[in-house]
BALOBA-1460 file (C-alpha; in Angstrom, 3 decimals):
// residues 398
<rec num="1" residu="m" x="0.058" y="-0.027" z="-0.067"/>
<rec num="2" residu="i" x="1.412" y="3.432" z="-1.063"/>
<rec num="3" residu="r" x="0.679" y="6.374" z="1.280"/>
<rec num="4" residu="d" x="2.089" y="9.493" z="-0.410"/>
<rec num="5" residu="k" x="1.029" y="12.852" z="-1.809"/>
<rec num="6" residu="v" x="0.366" y="13.515" z="-5.514"/>
<rec num="7" residu="l" x="-0.498" y="16.880" z="-7.159"/>
<rec num="8" residu="l" x="-2.620" y="16.820" z="-10.327"/>
<rec num="9" residu="v" x="-2.508" y="20.085" z="-12.394"/>
<rec num="10" residu="d" x="-4.787" y="20.695" z="-15.423"/>
<rec num="11" residu="d" x="-7.068" y="23.614" z="-16.393"/>
<rec num="12" residu="e" x="-9.958" y="21.328" z="-17.442"/>
<rec num="13" residu="p" x="-12.057" y="20.198" z="-14.322"/>
<rec num="14" residu="r" x="-13.292" y="17.014" z="-16.016"/>
<rec num="15" residu="v" x="-9.627" y="15.866" z="-16.631"/>
<rec num="16" residu="l" x="-8.753" y="16.553" z="-12.999"/>
<rec num="17" residu="s" x="-11.868" y="14.469" z="-11.912"/>
<rec num="18" residu="a" x="-10.948" y="11.542" z="-14.216"/>
<rec num="19" residu="l" x="-7.282" y="11.601" z="-13.174"/>
<rec num="20" residu="s" x="-8.248" y="11.588" z="-9.414"/>
<rec num="21" residu="r" x="-10.661" y="8.623" z="-10.027"/>
<rec num="22" residu="d" x="-7.963" y="6.558" z="-11.742"/>
<rec num="23" residu="l" x="-5.713" y="7.019" z="-8.703"/>
<rec num="24" residu="f" x="-8.249" y="5.921" z="-5.990"/>
<rec num="25" residu="e" x="-6.945" y="2.325" z="-6.223"/>
<rec num="26" residu="l" x="-3.571" y="3.407" z="-4.963"/>
<rec num="27" residu="d" x="-5.019" y="4.433" z="-1.587"/>
<rec num="28" residu="l" x="-2.871" y="7.606" z="-1.466"/>
<rec num="29" residu="e" x="-2.414" y="9.737" z="1.659"/>
<rec num="30" residu="t" x="-3.408" y="12.972" z="-0.275"/>
<rec num="31" residu="i" x="-4.497" y="13.658" z="-3.808"/>
<rec num="32" residu="l" x="-4.111" y="17.399" z="-4.447"/>
<rec num="33" residu="t" x="-5.587" y="19.128" z="-7.471"/>
<rec num="34" residu="a" x="-5.220" y="22.540" z="-9.101"/>
<rec num="35" residu="p" x="-6.745" y="24.152" z="-12.196"/>
<rec num="36" residu="s" x="-3.787" y="26.460" z="-12.827"/>
<rec num="37" residu="a" x="-0.034" y="26.717" z="-12.321"/>
<rec num="38" residu="d" x="-0.374" y="29.658" z="-9.856"/>
<rec num="39" residu="m" x="-2.864" y="27.601" z="-7.683"/>
<rec num="40" residu="a" x="-0.617" y="24.674" z="-7.943"/>
<rec num="41" residu="m" x="2.302" y="26.699" z="-6.584"/>
<rec num="42" residu="e" x="0.215" y="27.578" z="-3.615"/>
<rec num="43" residu="q" x="-0.609" y="23.844" z="-2.999"/>
<rec num="44" residu="l" x="3.089" y="23.036" z="-3.087"/>
<rec num="45" residu="q" x="4.043" y="25.825" z="-0.776"/>
<rec num="46" residu="a" x="1.517" y="24.341" z="1.745"/>
<rec num="47" residu="n" x="2.753" y="20.709" z="0.914"/>
<rec num="48" residu="p" x="6.398" y="20.706" z="0.268"/>
<rec num="49" residu="d" x="6.570" y="16.999" z="0.875"/>
<rec num="50" residu="t" x="4.583" y="16.238" z="-2.178"/>
<rec num="51" residu="a" x="6.138" y="13.172" z="-3.847"/>
<rec num="52" residu="v" x="4.722" y="13.275" z="-7.502"/>
<rec num="53" residu="i" x="3.558" y="16.190" z="-9.546"/>
<rec num="54" residu="v" x="1.505" y="15.555" z="-12.719"/>
<rec num="55" residu="s" x="1.060" y="18.552" z="-14.989"/>
<rec num="56" residu="d" x="-0.695" y="19.455" z="-18.265"/>
<rec num="57" residu="y" x="1.357" y="21.414" z="-20.758"/>
<rec num="58" residu="r" x="-1.133" y="23.908" z="-22.146"/>
<rec num="59" residu="m" x="-2.401" y="26.061" z="-19.259"/>
<rec num="60" residu="p" x="-3.408" y="29.761" z="-18.930"/>
<rec num="61" residu="g" x="-0.626" y="32.071" z="-17.462"/>
<rec num="62" residu="m" x="2.222" y="29.421" z="-17.359"/>
<rec num="63" residu="n" x="2.907" y="26.291" z="-19.446"/>
<rec num="64" residu="g" x="3.735" y="22.995" z="-17.979"/>
<rec num="65" residu="v" x="7.491" y="23.176" z="-18.619"/>
<rec num="66" residu="d" x="7.832" y="26.533" z="-16.865"/>
<rec num="67" residu="f" x="5.623" y="25.239" z="-14.048"/>
<rec num="68" residu="l" x="7.613" y="22.010" z="-13.551"/>
<rec num="69" residu="t" x="10.843" y="23.910" z="-13.680"/>
<rec num="70" residu="r" x="9.658" y="26.284" z="-10.821"/>
<rec num="71" residu="c" x="8.534" y="23.134" z="-8.868"/>
<rec num="72" residu="q" x="12.205" y="22.117" z="-8.517"/>
<rec num="73" residu="q" x="12.745" y="25.006" z="-6.159"/>
<rec num="74" residu="i" x="10.003" y="24.015" z="-3.832"/>
<rec num="75" residu="c" x="9.880" y="20.208" z="-4.136"/>
<rec num="76" residu="p" x="13.381" y="19.300" z="-5.654"/>
<rec num="77" residu="d" x="12.858" y="15.610" z="-4.747"/>
<rec num="78" residu="a" x="9.493" y="15.278" z="-6.253"/>
<rec num="79" residu="s" x="9.098" y="13.183" z="-9.425"/>
<rec num="80" residu="r" x="7.704" y="15.393" z="-12.209"/>
<rec num="81" residu="i" x="5.463" y="14.003" z="-14.844"/>
<rec num="82" residu="m" x="4.207" y="15.855" z="-18.034"/>
<rec num="83" residu="l" x="0.773" y="14.689" z="-19.322"/>
<rec num="84" residu="t" x="-0.459" y="16.449" z="-22.448"/>
<rec num="85" residu="g" x="-2.379" y="16.130" z="-25.760"/>
<rec num="86" residu="f" x="-0.001" y="18.545" z="-27.379"/>
<rec num="87" residu="a" x="3.509" y="17.236" z="-28.152"/>
<rec num="88" residu="d" x="6.452" y="18.266" z="-30.334"/>
<rec num="89" residu="l" x="10.144" y="17.615" z="-30.245"/>
<rec num="90" residu="q" x="10.955" y="21.039" z="-28.855"/>
<rec num="91" residu="m" x="8.512" y="20.653" z="-25.891"/>
<rec num="92" residu="a" x="9.971" y="17.357" z="-25.095"/>
<rec num="93" residu="v" x="13.568" y="18.641" z="-25.268"/>
<rec num="94" residu="d" x="12.550" y="21.508" z="-22.840"/>
<rec num="95" residu="s" x="10.746" y="19.185" z="-20.586"/>
<rec num="96" residu="v" x="13.915" y="17.100" z="-20.084"/>
<rec num="97" residu="n" x="16.495" y="19.910" z="-20.101"/>
<rec num="98" residu="q" x="14.685" y="22.509" z="-18.050"/>
<rec num="99" residu="a" x="12.154" y="20.732" z="-15.968"/>
<rec num="100" residu="n" x="14.141" y="17.520" z="-15.534"/>
<rec num="101" residu="i" x="10.888" y="15.497" z="-15.769"/>
<rec num="102" residu="f" x="10.740" y="11.960" z="-14.781"/>
<rec num="103" residu="r" x="8.108" y="10.723" z="-17.351"/>
<rec num="104" residu="f" x="6.327" y="12.179" z="-20.532"/>
<rec num="105" residu="l" x="2.718" y="10.922" z="-21.056"/>
<rec num="106" residu="l" x="0.304" y="11.717" z="-23.942"/>
<rec num="107" residu="k" x="-3.384" y="12.198" z="-23.699"/>
<rec num="108" residu="p" x="-5.503" y="10.297" z="-23.729"/>
<rec num="109" residu="c" x="-3.601" y="8.218" z="-21.281"/>
<rec num="110" residu="k" x="-4.990" y="4.752" z="-20.170"/>
<rec num="111" residu="p" x="-5.701" y="4.420" z="-16.369"/>
<rec num="112" residu="n" x="-3.308" y="1.457" z="-15.973"/>
<rec num="113" residu="i" x="-0.411" y="3.317" z="-17.663"/>
<rec num="114" residu="l" x="-1.091" y="6.501" z="-15.510"/>
<rec num="115" residu="v" x="-1.148" y="4.295" z="-12.239"/>
<rec num="116" residu="a" x="1.935" y="2.499" z="-13.184"/>
<rec num="117" residu="t" x="3.738" y="5.649" z="-13.985"/>
<rec num="118" residu="i" x="2.819" y="7.412" z="-10.702"/>
<rec num="119" residu="q" x="3.886" y="4.271" z="-8.850"/>
<rec num="120" residu="a" x="7.114" y="4.496" z="-10.643"/>
<rec num="121" residu="g" x="7.300" y="8.136" z="-9.648"/>
<rec num="122" residu="f" x="6.785" y="7.304" z="-5.899"/>
<rec num="123" residu="r" x="9.586" y="4.709" z="-6.063"/>
<rec num="124" residu="q" x="11.972" y="7.158" z="-7.601"/>
<rec num="125" residu="h" x="11.031" y="9.774" z="-5.006"/>
<rec num="126" residu="q" x="11.833" y="7.321" z="-2.258"/>
<rec num="127" residu="l" x="15.031" y="6.315" z="-3.908"/>
<rec num="128" residu="v" x="16.220" y="9.990" z="-4.156"/>
<rec num="129" residu="i" x="15.533" y="10.599" z="-0.469"/>
<rec num="130" residu="s" x="17.080" y="7.293" z="0.711"/>
<rec num="131" residu="e" x="20.208" y="8.093" z="-1.261"/>
<rec num="132" residu="r" x="20.404" y="11.460" z="0.133"/>
<rec num="133" residu="e" x="19.989" y="10.129" z="3.657"/>
<rec num="134" residu="l" x="22.718" y="7.552" z="3.047"/>
<rec num="135" residu="l" x="25.048" y="10.028" z="1.606"/>
<rec num="136" residu="s" x="24.458" y="12.484" z="4.450"/>
<rec num="137" residu="k" x="25.095" y="9.820" z="7.022"/>
<rec num="138" residu="t" x="28.279" y="8.723" z="5.210"/>
<rec num="139" residu="l" x="29.393" y="12.269" z="4.911"/>
<rec num="140" residu="n" x="28.761" y="13.257" z="8.429"/>
<rec num="141" residu="g" x="30.480" y="10.054" z="9.635"/>
<rec num="142" residu="s" x="33.576" y="10.763" z="7.477"/>
<rec num="143" residu="v" x="33.736" y="14.420" z="8.581"/>
<rec num="144" residu="k" x="33.483" y="13.430" z="12.215"/>
<rec num="145" residu="v" x="36.311" y="10.964" z="11.863"/>
<rec num="146" residu="l" x="38.531" y="13.643" z="10.203"/>
<rec num="147" residu="i" x="37.748" y="16.117" z="12.993"/>
<rec num="148" residu="d" x="38.447" y="13.517" z="15.664"/>
<rec num="149" residu="i" x="41.771" y="12.685" z="14.012"/>
<rec num="150" residu="l" x="42.744" y="16.442" z="13.876"/>
<rec num="151" residu="s" x="41.663" y="16.999" z="17.564"/>
<rec num="152" residu="a" x="43.823" y="13.988" z="18.595"/>
<rec num="153" residu="l" x="46.870" y="15.136" z="16.570"/>
<rec num="154" residu="s" x="46.910" y="18.644" z="17.816"/>
<rec num="155" residu="p" x="44.528" y="19.488" z="20.716"/>
<rec num="156" residu="e" x="45.682" y="23.070" z="20.779"/>
<rec num="157" residu="l" x="45.229" y="23.839" z="17.067"/>
<rec num="158" residu="f" x="41.908" y="22.091" z="17.072"/>
<rec num="159" residu="a" x="40.565" y="24.002" z="20.093"/>
<rec num="160" residu="r" x="41.456" y="27.194" z="18.231"/>
<rec num="161" residu="t" x="39.885" y="25.984" z="15.024"/>
<rec num="162" residu="n" x="36.630" y="24.863" z="16.877"/>
<rec num="163" residu="n" x="36.308" y="28.317" z="18.495"/>
<rec num="164" residu="l" x="36.882" y="29.906" z="15.010"/>
<rec num="165" residu="r" x="33.982" y="28.043" z="13.688"/>
<rec num="166" residu="y" x="31.487" y="30.352" z="15.510"/>
<rec num="167" residu="l" x="33.050" y="33.395" z="13.797"/>
<rec num="168" residu="g" x="32.741" y="31.592" z="10.519"/>
<rec num="169" residu="r" x="29.089" y="30.985" z="11.091"/>
<rec num="170" residu="s" x="28.493" y="34.609" z="11.931"/>
<rec num="171" residu="l" x="30.441" y="35.839" z="8.985"/>
<rec num="172" residu="g" x="28.550" y="33.511" z="6.597"/>
<rec num="173" residu="q" x="25.271" y="34.790" z="7.976"/>
<rec num="174" residu="a" x="26.359" y="38.482" z="7.663"/>
<rec num="175" residu="l" x="27.227" y="37.808" z="4.009"/>
<rec num="176" residu="q" x="23.771" y="36.049" z="3.597"/>
<rec num="177" residu="l" x="25.370" y="32.983" z="2.127"/>
<rec num="178" residu="e" x="22.880" y="30.239" z="1.120"/>
<rec num="179" residu="n" x="24.626" y="27.335" z="3.002"/>
<rec num="180" residu="i" x="26.211" y="28.366" z="6.158"/>
<rec num="181" residu="w" x="27.104" y="24.759" z="6.972"/>
<rec num="182" residu="d" x="29.689" y="24.824" z="4.127"/>
<rec num="183" residu="v" x="31.470" y="27.643" z="5.914"/>
<rec num="184" residu="e" x="31.425" y="25.954" z="9.225"/>
<rec num="185" residu="l" x="32.768" y="22.639" z="7.831"/>
<rec num="186" residu="a" x="35.543" y="24.538" z="5.725"/>
<rec num="187" residu="v" x="36.616" y="26.183" z="9.010"/>
<rec num="188" residu="l" x="36.783" y="22.862" z="10.881"/>
<rec num="189" residu="l" x="38.708" y="21.114" z="8.087"/>
<rec num="190" residu="c" x="40.911" y="23.882" z="6.705"/>
<rec num="191" residu="r" x="43.891" y="22.620" z="8.602"/>
<rec num="192" residu="l" x="43.204" y="18.939" z="7.950"/>
<rec num="193" residu="g" x="46.501" y="18.743" z="5.919"/>
<rec num="194" residu="a" x="48.431" y="19.151" z="9.213"/>
<rec num="195" residu="v" x="47.902" y="15.434" z="9.838"/>
<rec num="196" residu="t" x="50.788" y="14.848" z="7.442"/>
<rec num="197" residu="v" x="53.159" y="17.214" z="9.295"/>
<rec num="198" residu="p" x="55.685" y="15.844" z="11.685"/>
<rec num="199" residu="k" x="54.682" y="16.740" z="15.303"/>
<rec num="200" residu="e" x="57.972" y="18.669" z="15.909"/>
<rec num="201" residu="i" x="57.336" y="20.930" z="13.018"/>
<rec num="202" residu="l" x="53.636" y="21.310" z="13.727"/>
<rec num="203" residu="d" x="54.503" y="22.437" z="17.305"/>
<rec num="204" residu="k" x="57.003" y="24.953" z="16.039"/>
<rec num="205" residu="w" x="54.491" y="26.238" z="13.665"/>
<rec num="206" residu="i" x="51.844" y="26.608" z="16.254"/>
<rec num="207" residu="r" x="54.159" y="28.363" z="18.618"/>
<rec num="208" residu="k" x="55.457" y="30.623" z="15.881"/>
<rec num="209" residu="t" x="59.021" y="29.281" z="16.296"/>
<rec num="210" residu="p" x="61.121" y="30.186" z="13.183"/>
<rec num="211" residu="l" x="61.145" y="27.523" z="10.504"/>
<rec num="212" residu="d" x="63.832" y="26.643" z="8.034"/>
<rec num="213" residu="s" x="63.056" y="26.564" z="4.322"/>
<rec num="214" residu="e" x="62.250" y="22.887" z="4.214"/>
<rec num="215" residu="e" x="59.969" y="23.046" z="7.206"/>
<rec num="216" residu="q" x="58.229" y="26.172" z="5.836"/>
<rec num="217" residu="a" x="57.548" y="24.209" z="2.517"/>
<rec num="218" residu="i" x="55.870" y="21.442" z="4.550"/>
<rec num="219" residu="i" x="53.615" y="23.966" z="6.400"/>
<rec num="220" residu="d" x="52.802" y="25.876" z="3.081"/>
<rec num="221" residu="a" x="51.580" y="22.574" z="1.609"/>
<rec num="222" residu="i" x="48.848" y="22.162" z="4.393"/>
<rec num="223" residu="p" x="46.030" y="23.655" z="2.315"/>
<rec num="224" residu="e" x="46.792" y="21.609" z="-0.871"/>
<rec num="225" residu="t" x="47.258" y="18.417" z="1.266"/>
<rec num="226" residu="g" x="43.973" y="18.947" z="3.011"/>
<rec num="227" residu="s" x="42.280" y="19.500" z="-0.244"/>
<rec num="228" residu="m" x="43.623" y="16.296" z="-1.707"/>
<rec num="229" residu="l" x="42.416" y="14.332" z="1.361"/>
<rec num="230" residu="l" x="38.948" y="15.678" z="1.082"/>
<rec num="231" residu="n" x="38.760" y="14.947" z="-2.649"/>
<rec num="232" residu="n" x="38.068" y="11.274" z="-1.687"/>
<rec num="233" residu="i" x="34.897" y="12.121" z="0.030"/>
<rec num="234" residu="p" x="31.591" y="12.523" z="-2.067"/>
<rec num="235" residu="r" x="29.840" y="15.973" z="-1.815"/>
<rec num="236" residu="l" x="32.954" y="17.751" z="-0.371"/>
<rec num="237" residu="e" x="34.314" y="18.915" z="-3.685"/>
<rec num="238" residu="k" x="33.244" y="22.596" z="-2.949"/>
<rec num="239" residu="i" x="34.797" y="22.369" z="0.512"/>
<rec num="240" residu="s" x="37.950" y="20.827" z="-0.919"/>
<rec num="241" residu="e" x="38.386" y="23.501" z="-3.644"/>
<rec num="242" residu="s" x="37.894" y="26.283" z="-0.987"/>
<rec num="243" residu="i" x="40.508" y="24.800" z="1.285"/>
<rec num="244" residu="r" x="42.933" y="24.407" z="-1.591"/>
<rec num="245" residu="w" x="43.079" y="28.229" z="-2.107"/>
<rec num="246" residu="y" x="42.372" y="29.675" z="1.290"/>
<rec num="247" residu="d" x="45.965" y="30.882" z="1.901"/>
<rec num="248" residu="c" x="46.097" y="32.928" z="-1.293"/>
<rec num="249" residu="s" x="46.089" y="36.673" z="-1.230"/>
<rec num="250" residu="f" x="43.095" y="38.592" z="-2.706"/>
<rec num="251" residu="t" x="45.507" y="40.817" z="-4.492"/>
<rec num="252" residu="r" x="48.066" y="38.768" z="-6.564"/>
<rec num="253" residu="k" x="51.735" y="38.960" z="-5.502"/>
<rec num="254" residu="p" x="54.742" y="38.609" z="-7.748"/>
<rec num="255" residu="g" x="55.723" y="34.955" z="-8.085"/>
<rec num="256" residu="t" x="52.311" y="33.505" z="-7.093"/>
<rec num="257" residu="d" x="51.009" y="32.588" z="-10.617"/>
<rec num="258" residu="d" x="50.105" y="29.183" z="-9.126"/>
<rec num="259" residu="c" x="47.444" y="30.772" z="-6.862"/>
<rec num="260" residu="l" x="44.013" y="32.166" z="-7.683"/>
<rec num="261" residu="a" x="43.375" y="35.821" z="-6.833"/>
<rec num="262" residu="g" x="40.530" y="38.314" z="-6.594"/>
<rec num="263" residu="e" x="37.032" y="37.194" z="-7.601"/>
<rec num="264" residu="q" x="38.433" y="33.982" z="-9.001"/>
<rec num="265" residu="l" x="38.976" y="32.817" z="-5.423"/>
<rec num="266" residu="p" x="36.000" y="30.906" z="-4.104"/>
<rec num="267" residu="i" x="34.068" y="33.046" z="-1.517"/>
<rec num="268" residu="i" x="34.755" y="30.479" z="1.183"/>
<rec num="269" residu="s" x="38.417" y="30.717" z="0.567"/>
<rec num="270" residu="r" x="38.338" y="34.484" z="0.995"/>
<rec num="271" residu="i" x="36.488" y="33.898" z="4.248"/>
<rec num="272" residu="l" x="39.047" y="31.265" z="5.469"/>
<rec num="273" residu="k" x="41.894" y="33.636" z="4.679"/>
<rec num="274" residu="i" x="40.501" y="36.337" z="6.996"/>
<rec num="275" residu="l" x="39.502" y="33.851" z="9.661"/>
<rec num="276" residu="t" x="42.765" y="31.984" z="9.926"/>
<rec num="277" residu="d" x="44.894" y="35.141" z="9.816"/>
<rec num="278" residu="y" x="42.728" y="36.657" z="12.534"/>
<rec num="279" residu="d" x="43.249" y="33.431" z="14.489"/>
<rec num="280" residu="w" x="47.013" y="33.783" z="14.405"/>
<rec num="281" residu="a" x="46.828" y="37.448" z="15.225"/>
<rec num="282" residu="y" x="44.482" y="36.904" z="18.265"/>
<rec num="283" residu="y" x="46.654" y="34.233" z="19.816"/>
<rec num="284" residu="r" x="49.627" y="36.547" z="19.549"/>
<rec num="285" residu="t" x="47.940" y="39.366" z="21.393"/>
<rec num="286" residu="y" x="44.738" y="37.857" z="23.057"/>
<rec num="287" residu="n" x="43.116" y="41.132" z="22.132"/>
<rec num="288" residu="q" x="40.268" y="41.242" z="19.522"/>
<rec num="289" residu="a" x="40.893" y="44.880" z="18.565"/>
<rec num="290" residu="d" x="44.693" y="44.482" z="18.175"/>
<rec num="291" residu="a" x="44.178" y="41.210" z="16.085"/>
<rec num="292" residu="f" x="41.814" y="43.016" z="13.676"/>
<rec num="293" residu="k" x="44.253" y="45.952" z="13.348"/>
<rec num="294" residu="a" x="46.943" y="43.442" z="12.260"/>
<rec num="295" residu="l" x="44.608" y="42.391" z="9.381"/>
<rec num="296" residu="v" x="43.952" y="46.014" z="8.463"/>
<rec num="297" residu="k" x="47.627" y="46.709" z="8.137"/>
<rec num="298" residu="q" x="47.966" y="44.066" z="5.484"/>
<rec num="299" residu="r" x="44.323" y="44.712" z="3.962"/>
<rec num="300" residu="t" x="45.546" y="43.906" z="0.411"/>
<rec num="301" residu="e" x="45.588" y="40.315" z="1.437"/>
<rec num="302" residu="y" x="41.824" y="40.178" z="1.871"/>
<rec num="303" residu="d" x="38.584" y="40.771" z="0.053"/>
<rec num="304" residu="p" x="37.889" y="44.300" z="1.137"/>
<rec num="305" residu="q" x="34.072" y="43.842" z="1.448"/>
<rec num="306" residu="i" x="34.410" y="40.628" z="3.515"/>
<rec num="307" residu="l" x="36.974" y="42.206" z="5.747"/>
<rec num="308" residu="e" x="34.712" y="45.323" z="6.412"/>
<rec num="309" residu="i" x="31.795" y="43.158" z="7.261"/>
<rec num="310" residu="f" x="34.015" y="40.968" z="9.517"/>
<rec num="311" residu="g" x="35.253" y="44.032" z="11.482"/>
<rec num="312" residu="k" x="32.125" y="46.160" z="11.725"/>
<rec num="313" residu="r" x="29.540" y="43.425" z="12.134"/>
<rec num="314" residu="v" x="30.955" y="40.127" z="13.145"/>
<rec num="315" residu="l" x="33.634" y="41.090" z="15.596"/>
<rec num="316" residu="a" x="31.504" y="43.833" z="17.005"/>
<rec num="317" residu="e" x="28.661" y="41.435" z="17.740"/>
<rec num="318" residu="a" x="30.753" y="38.381" z="18.546"/>
<rec num="319" residu="d" x="29.339" y="36.243" z="21.449"/>
<rec num="320" residu="l" x="31.647" y="33.206" z="21.245"/>
<rec num="321" residu="p" x="31.665" y="30.543" z="23.980"/>
<rec num="322" residu="f" x="35.133" y="31.500" z="25.094"/>
<rec num="323" residu="q" x="34.126" y="35.193" z="25.404"/>
<rec num="324" residu="s" x="30.579" y="34.951" z="26.786"/>
<rec num="325" residu="q" x="28.997" y="33.982" z="30.085"/>
<rec num="326" residu="l" x="30.355" y="30.423" z="29.702"/>
<rec num="327" residu="s" x="33.719" y="31.740" z="31.010"/>
<rec num="328" residu="q" x="32.115" y="32.782" z="34.387"/>
<rec num="329" residu="v" x="33.492" y="30.813" z="37.242"/>
<rec num="330" residu="e" x="29.952" y="30.010" z="38.637"/>
<rec num="331" residu="n" x="29.287" y="28.106" z="35.352"/>
<rec num="332" residu="i" x="32.056" y="25.577" z="35.752"/>
<rec num="333" residu="v" x="31.586" y="22.288" z="37.472"/>
<rec num="334" residu="y" x="34.095" y="19.647" z="38.177"/>
<rec num="335" residu="i" x="33.415" y="15.926" z="37.523"/>
<rec num="336" residu="s" x="35.249" y="12.688" z="37.291"/>
<rec num="337" residu="v" x="36.722" y="11.416" z="34.032"/>
<rec num="338" residu="f" x="34.165" y="8.517" z="33.942"/>
<rec num="339" residu="e" x="31.249" y="10.951" z="34.197"/>
<rec num="340" residu="i" x="32.213" y="12.804" z="31.023"/>
<rec num="341" residu="k" x="29.905" y="12.292" z="28.030"/>
<rec num="342" residu="p" x="29.978" y="13.413" z="24.473"/>
<rec num="343" residu="g" x="28.443" y="16.842" z="24.006"/>
<rec num="344" residu="m" x="30.001" y="18.356" z="27.098"/>
<rec num="345" residu="m" x="32.510" y="21.221" z="26.737"/>
<rec num="346" residu="l" x="35.802" y="21.612" z="28.614"/>
<rec num="347" residu="a" x="36.064" y="24.847" z="30.658"/>
<rec num="348" residu="k" x="39.852" y="24.717" z="31.044"/>
<rec num="349" residu="d" x="42.876" y="23.177" z="29.361"/>
<rec num="350" residu="v" x="43.690" y="19.553" z="30.301"/>
<rec num="351" residu="v" x="47.480" y="19.172" z="30.533"/>
<rec num="352" residu="d" x="49.877" y="16.391" z="31.551"/>
<rec num="353" residu="p" x="52.602" y="16.560" z="34.255"/>
<rec num="354" residu="a" x="54.954" y="18.307" z="31.772"/>
<rec num="355" residu="n" x="52.245" y="20.896" z="31.161"/>
<rec num="356" residu="r" x="51.727" y="19.621" z="27.640"/>
<rec num="357" residu="l" x="48.188" y="20.132" z="26.267"/>
<rec num="358" residu="i" x="46.032" y="17.051" z="26.008"/>
<rec num="359" residu="i" x="42.703" y="18.794" z="25.145"/>
<rec num="360" residu="g" x="42.250" y="22.563" z="24.913"/>
<rec num="361" residu="a" x="39.559" y="24.549" z="26.724"/>
<rec num="362" residu="n" x="36.287" y="25.171" z="24.953"/>
<rec num="363" residu="t" x="36.500" y="21.865" z="23.090"/>
<rec num="364" residu="w" x="33.232" y="19.825" z="22.666"/>
<rec num="365" residu="i" x="33.903" y="16.333" z="23.951"/>
<rec num="366" residu="s" x="33.351" y="13.632" z="21.255"/>
<rec num="367" residu="e" x="33.560" y="9.915" z="21.809"/>
<rec num="368" residu="p" x="37.178" y="9.596" z="20.868"/>
<rec num="369" residu="l" x="38.112" y="12.516" z="23.126"/>
<rec num="370" residu="r" x="36.290" y="10.884" z="25.920"/>
<rec num="371" residu="y" x="38.373" y="7.877" z="25.515"/>
<rec num="372" residu="r" x="41.462" y="9.889" z="25.165"/>
<rec num="373" residu="l" x="40.880" y="11.445" z="28.578"/>
<rec num="374" residu="i" x="40.156" y="8.090" z="30.167"/>
<rec num="375" residu="n" x="43.275" y="6.487" z="28.810"/>
<rec num="376" residu="y" x="45.503" y="9.496" z="29.963"/>
<rec num="377" residu="y" x="43.951" y="9.186" z="33.399"/>
<rec num="378" residu="r" x="44.564" y="5.423" z="33.551"/>
<rec num="379" residu="l" x="48.237" y="6.186" z="32.805"/>
<rec num="380" residu="r" x="48.200" y="8.787" z="35.552"/>
<rec num="381" residu="l" x="49.029" y="11.521" z="33.094"/>
<rec num="382" residu="i" x="45.971" y="13.748" z="33.973"/>
<rec num="383" residu="k" x="44.190" y="14.350" z="37.263"/>
<rec num="384" residu="e" x="40.647" y="14.556" z="38.317"/>
<rec num="385" residu="p" x="38.364" y="16.352" z="38.567"/>
<rec num="386" residu="i" x="37.748" y="17.671" z="35.012"/>
<rec num="387" residu="p" x="36.300" y="21.269" z="34.530"/>
<rec num="388" residu="i" x="33.181" y="21.217" z="32.534"/>
<rec num="389" residu="y" x="30.772" y="24.067" z="31.572"/>
<rec num="390" residu="k" x="27.590" y="23.587" z="33.631"/>
<rec num="391" residu="d" x="25.445" y="24.633" z="30.791"/>
<rec num="392" residu="t" x="26.723" y="21.772" z="28.528"/>
<rec num="393" residu="l" x="26.426" y="19.372" z="31.463"/>
<rec num="394" residu="r" x="22.727" y="20.077" z="31.766"/>
<rec num="395" residu="a" x="22.256" y="19.762" z="28.040"/>
<rec num="396" residu="v" x="23.657" y="16.211" z="27.979"/>
<rec num="397" residu="v" x="21.918" y="15.112" z="31.264"/>
<rec num="398" residu="g" x="18.546" y="16.641" z="30.157"/>
């Protein structure tokens, strides 16, 4: 038994009535009808989960091709079917190329053919949804593994990158970007290439210790290396491309012909350039205003519009976890290692007896990081209790 929504669109009432009767045997959840494209659009706005759309071609105000093309914006997963008594080669081409239709049927259409076609449309709709859910779970799982690897490799660098994520989200919103998640993900993964860097060199880089030419070459390759690692994950091509070019200057410098510049740079690359340079400046001064002044002094490195928005809107309104009420002493509780759960946030650095960072403050605890703390505790390399933000403790417990 199929239970789903179908929308029938035709300017002839008798045709709509006949189509509806033909579909009764499917025992559908909902059969929607509309005598015009405009009314059909209203139906779709109210029912965005519609699975199959059947439309006539010749209708007043808007033809079937234009209507089904617009349907893709509201119900991109719906199977679109053209049912018409008027057909020529150009209309068929437009239906496929513009409206991306699933099937093309000619009037008069036998009931058994209509029913079989709509059943196939429902199966196609479910296939599209299932494939997207599978890809989403695979993608999210892959990203989580990458982030966990980075956090284990360099807790200090990851803690900084994790905090930078909030600025990236705010900047993406200020720029009115369509997909803010892309920006957040790019921020989290922009230093993924660091997994290939020897720890001694990585530590020198983080602490801004001078590097020799070979060491600097290894550091300079981090963006390209990270991009290559991400190329193996489906649906991350845009993120990979953005990370590849994020260390390029907006204004081309002599000898950088292998870099993109100006408007050729993906907008996420331009965002990452500002965020990562701000990050280095901030952790030199621990002063937001001074860090931004450092960027202004080398303003030709950045997209001027994005830099202005970053300074005037994002930093001015920043309310990051490490700058907000979370930092208040009364919002910190101390618990044992074995009470820690994923979703909690560390309130202070966790270090070993040699004062080496194990996990940085303001880091969200994942399952691998929880085991990291437990293993270090069992080896007596860290001590209890562990400082956790009370707000995040309540979120997990609740």
